[in-house]
C-alpha positions as CSV (number, residue, x, y, z in Angstrom):
1,M,23.3,-4.9,2.1
2,T,20.5,-4.3,-0.6
3,T,18.9,-0.9,-1.1
4,L,15.7,0.1,-2.7
5,T,14.6,3.5,-3.5
6,I,10.7,3.7,-3.1
7,A,8.6,6.8,-4.1
8,A,5.1,7.5,-2.6
9,A,2.7,9.5,-4.6
10,Q,0.2,11.3,-2.3
11,F,-2.8,12.8,-4.4
12,A,-6.6,12.7,-4.3
13,P,-8.0,10.3,-7.1
14,G,-11.3,11.3,-8.8
15,D,-14.0,9.7,-10.6
16,D,-12.1,9.8,-14.1
17,P,-9.9,6.9,-14.3
18,A,-8.2,8.1,-17.5
19,A,-7.3,11.4,-15.5
20,N,-6.0,9.2,-12.5
21,L,-3.9,7.1,-14.8
22,E,-2.3,10.4,-16.1
23,T,-1.4,11.4,-12.5
24,V,0.3,8.0,-12.2
25,R,2.0,8.4,-15.3
26,A,3.5,11.9,-14.2
27,A,4.5,10.5,-10.8
28,A,6.3,7.8,-12.5
29,V,8.3,10.2,-14.4
30,D,9.1,12.3,-11.6
31,A,10.2,9.1,-9.4
32,V,12.4,8.1,-11.9
33,A,14.0,11.4,-12.2
34,R,14.4,11.2,-8.2
35,G,16.1,7.9,-8.3
36,A,13.3,5.6,-7.4
37,R,12.7,2.1,-8.6
38,L,9.3,1.7,-7.2
39,L,6.2,3.9,-7.0
40,V,3.4,3.4,-4.7
41,T,0.0,5.1,-4.9
42,P,-2.9,5.6,-2.7
43,E,-5.7,3.2,-2.1
44,Y,-8.5,3.7,-4.7
45,T,-6.2,5.2,-7.3
46,S,-8.3,4.1,-10.2
47,Y,-11.6,5.7,-9.0
48,F,-12.9,7.5,-5.9
49,T,-15.8,9.2,-4.7
50,A,-16.5,10.0,-1.3
51,D,-19.1,7.4,-0.9
52,I,-18.6,3.8,-1.4
53,D,-21.8,3.0,-3.3
54,D,-22.9,1.8,-6.8
55,R,-20.9,4.0,-8.9
56,F,-17.9,2.0,-7.8
57,V,-19.2,-1.1,-8.6
58,A,-20.1,0.3,-12.4
59,A,-16.4,1.8,-12.4
60,A,-14.6,-1.5,-11.4
61,Q,-12.5,-3.1,-14.0
62,P,-11.1,-6.5,-14.5
63,L,-7.4,-6.9,-14.1
64,D,-6.8,-7.0,-18.0
65,G,-9.0,-3.9,-18.4
66,S,-7.8,-0.5,-19.6
67,F,-6.6,0.8,-16.3
68,V,-4.1,-2.0,-15.3
69,T,-3.3,-2.1,-19.0
70,G,-2.4,1.5,-18.7
71,L,-0.3,0.9,-15.6
72,R,1.5,-1.9,-17.4
73,R,2.4,0.5,-20.2
74,I,3.6,3.0,-17.8
75,A,5.8,0.7,-15.9
76,R,7.3,-0.6,-19.3
77,S,7.9,3.1,-20.8
78,T,9.4,4.5,-17.5
79,G,11.3,1.5,-16.2
80,I,9.8,1.7,-12.7
81,A,7.9,-0.9,-10.7
82,L,4.5,0.0,-9.3
83,V,2.0,-0.7,-6.5
84,V,-1.4,0.9,-7.2
85,G,-4.7,0.5,-5.6
86,V,-7.6,-0.4,-8.0
87,A,-11.1,-1.0,-7.9
88,E,-11.5,-4.6,-9.5
89,V,-14.6,-6.4,-10.6
90,G,-16.0,-8.8,-8.0
91,E,-17.6,-12.2,-8.3
92,T,-20.6,-11.2,-6.6
93,P,-23.4,-8.8,-8.2
94,G,-23.3,-5.5,-6.7
95,R,-19.8,-5.7,-5.1
96,F,-16.3,-5.0,-6.2
97,R,-12.9,-5.8,-4.9
98,N,-10.5,-3.5,-3.3
99,T,-7.2,-4.4,-4.8
100,L,-3.5,-3.7,-5.1
101,V,-1.7,-4.6,-8.2
102,A,2.1,-4.9,-8.0
103,I,3.7,-4.5,-11.7
104,G,7.3,-5.0,-12.5
105,A,9.4,-2.4,-14.3
106,D,8.9,-4.9,-17.3
107,G,5.2,-4.3,-17.4
108,S,4.4,-7.8,-15.8
109,V,1.7,-8.1,-13.0
110,L,3.8,-9.5,-10.0
111,E,1.1,-9.9,-7.5
112,T,-2.3,-8.8,-6.5
113,Y,-3.7,-8.3,-3.1
114,R,-7.3,-8.1,-2.3
115,K,-8.1,-6.1,1.1
116,V,-8.9,-8.3,3.8
117,H,-10.2,-6.2,6.6
118,L,-13.2,-4.1,5.5
119,Y,-13.6,-0.6,6.9
120,D,-16.9,-1.2,9.0
121,A,-15.9,1.3,11.4
122,F,-16.6,5.0,12.2
123,G,-19.8,4.9,10.5
124,S,-18.6,3.4,7.3
125,R,-19.7,0.1,5.6
126,E,-17.3,-1.1,3.1
127,S,-18.6,-4.7,3.0
128,D,-21.7,-3.4,1.8
129,R,-20.0,-3.0,-1.6
130,I,-17.1,-4.8,-1.3
131,E,-15.6,-8.3,-1.4
132,A,-13.3,-9.1,1.3
133,G,-10.0,-11.1,0.1
134,D,-8.7,-14.3,1.3
135,P,-7.1,-14.0,4.9
136,A,-4.5,-16.7,3.6
137,Q,-3.1,-14.3,1.1
138,L,0.6,-13.5,1.7
139,P,1.4,-10.8,-0.7
140,V,5.3,-10.3,-0.9
141,V,7.2,-9.3,-4.1
142,E,10.6,-8.9,-4.8
143,V,11.9,-5.6,-6.4
144,D,15.7,-5.3,-7.3
145,G,16.4,-7.8,-4.4
146,V,14.2,-6.2,-1.7
147,R,11.0,-8.0,-0.6
148,V,8.1,-5.6,-0.5
149,G,4.9,-6.8,1.4
150,L,1.6,-5.3,0.7
151,E,-1.3,-4.3,2.7
152,T,-4.3,-1.8,2.6
153,C,-5.5,0.8,4.9
154,Y,-7.8,-0.6,7.6
155,D,-5.5,-3.7,7.5
156,L,-3.2,-1.4,9.6
157,R,-5.4,-1.8,12.6
158,F,-4.6,-5.5,12.9
159,P,-1.1,-6.0,13.7
160,E,-1.2,-9.6,12.4
161,V,-1.3,-8.6,8.9
162,T,2.0,-7.0,9.2
163,R,3.4,-9.7,11.5
164,R,2.8,-12.2,8.9
165,L,4.3,-10.3,6.1
166,A,7.5,-9.4,8.1
167,A,8.1,-12.6,10.0
168,T,11.0,-14.7,8.5
169,D,9.0,-17.9,8.4
170,T,5.9,-16.4,6.4
171,G,6.7,-13.6,4.2
172,A,10.1,-12.2,5.3
173,A,9.3,-8.7,3.7
174,D,12.2,-6.1,4.2
175,V,9.6,-3.3,3.7
176,V,5.8,-3.0,4.2
177,V,4.1,-0.7,1.9
178,L,0.5,0.4,2.7
179,P,-1.7,2.5,0.4
180,A,-4.6,4.0,2.2
181,E,-7.4,6.4,2.0
182,W,-7.4,7.3,5.6
183,V,-10.6,9.2,6.2
184,R,-10.3,12.5,8.1
185,G,-11.7,12.8,11.5
186,P,-10.9,13.6,15.2
187,G,-7.9,11.7,16.1
188,K,-7.5,10.1,13.0
189,E,-4.1,11.4,12.1
190,H,-2.8,10.5,15.6
191,H,-4.2,6.9,14.9
192,W,-2.4,6.7,11.5
193,R,0.8,7.8,12.7
194,T,0.7,5.7,15.9
195,L,-0.2,2.6,14.1
196,L,2.3,3.1,11.4
197,T,4.9,3.4,14.0
198,A,4.0,0.5,15.9
199,R,4.0,-1.7,13.0
200,A,7.6,-0.7,12.3
201,V,8.8,-1.0,15.9
202,E,7.3,-4.3,16.8
203,N,8.4,-5.9,13.4
204,T,11.7,-4.2,13.0
205,V,10.8,-3.4,9.5
206,W,10.7,-0.4,7.1
207,V,7.2,0.8,6.7
208,L,5.7,3.0,4.0
209,G,2.1,4.6,4.6
210,V,0.9,6.2,1.3
211,G,-2.3,8.4,1.8
212,Q,-4.9,10.2,-0.4
213,A,-4.4,13.8,0.0
214,P,-7.6,15.8,1.1
215,P,-10.6,16.6,1.0
216,V,-11.6,13.3,2.2
217,G,-8.0,11.6,3.2
218,I,-5.6,13.2,5.6
219,G,-2.4,12.8,3.5
220,A,0.3,12.4,5.9
221,S,2.3,9.8,4.0
222,L,5.0,8.5,6.1
223,A,8.2,6.4,5.9
224,L,9.6,4.9,8.8
225,D,12.8,2.7,9.5
226,P,13.1,-0.5,11.5
227,T,13.3,1.7,14.7
228,G,10.2,3.3,14.1
229,T,12.2,6.6,13.3
230,A,10.1,8.7,10.8
231,V,12.8,9.3,7.9
232,A,10.5,11.0,5.4
233,A,6.8,12.5,5.6
234,L,4.3,14.7,3.7
235,G,1.7,16.8,5.1
236,A,-1.7,17.3,3.6
237,E,-0.8,18.8,0.2
238,P,-0.2,16.3,-3.0
239,G,3.4,15.5,-3.4
240,L,5.9,12.9,-3.8
241,L,7.8,11.3,-1.0
242,V,11.1,9.4,-1.6
243,V,12.8,6.9,0.8
244,T,15.7,4.6,0.4
245,V,15.0,1.3,2.3
246,D,18.4,-0.4,3.6
247,T,18.4,-3.8,4.8
248,A,21.9,-3.2,6.6
249,V,19.7,-1.0,8.8
250,T,17.3,-3.7,9.5
251,D,20.1,-6.2,10.2
252,R,21.6,-3.8,12.8
253,V,18.2,-3.1,14.3
254,R,17.5,-6.7,14.6
255,A,20.9,-7.6,16.0
256,V,20.0,-5.3,19.0
257,N,16.2,-6.1,19.3
258,P,15.5,-9.7,17.9
259,S,11.9,-9.3,18.7
260,L,10.9,-11.4,15.6
261,S,13.0,-14.3,16.5
262,L,12.1,-14.3,20.2
263,G,8.3,-14.3,19.5
264,R,6.4,-17.4,21.1
265,Y,3.2,-17.1,19.1
266,A,2.2,-17.9,15.6
267,V,-0.2,-16.0,13.6
268,V,-2.7,-18.1,11.6
269,P,-5.6,-16.8,9.5
270,R,-9.2,-17.4,10.8
271,D,-12.2,-18.4,8.8
């Protein structure tokens, strides 16, 4: 049996990276006080405006820039690991990368994940400004003996992403964390909760969705156990959700429902 207490910081980042960094620092202090060993923040934590435009490109930073450097300092000073969504400088002029950075409690960068599925749906066009990540990425990091898989927002609508992270012959994640900026709209909160639940049930894996608070996002951060049961949730207001992932629960669920081991299809990246 291995456990990991994870905190999800639900808030609405703005267009001031320094202010956003201070929000992360305050959340880290609160998370540590509540026993968490990992803090997860929403998509676009480093910089956000309602429109994905040239301002994002201008605000994007390299991974050795001031924002990630500040995150590393927060991790070291508080002793908590972090998974944070950042706008990273891209390789193509006029574009940036939508990146998750995983940082260890010692301040080391453990992993990066560049969002694969860009949000070209519901009237949005992320691909106009964002470079898609390599579909072969398999971002799984270990925190206190628990394997944590990473994906971002619109990736949730593609079940293959979570399956690759959770499957024992690929990622073998014990928990999948999903920072998001899930845009408000008719039926969107239902989609969010339904898809998070489905990913937990079909993969018999812990799932933690971490949303931006309004006015653009829906909030609704949610933690589910491997049966798909919601064990912690937030509404629309900013707040801190805390959940303890227990791999013994996963073992019990998979003994009853061995869906991963009984699967007859492999999931492979498509060009």
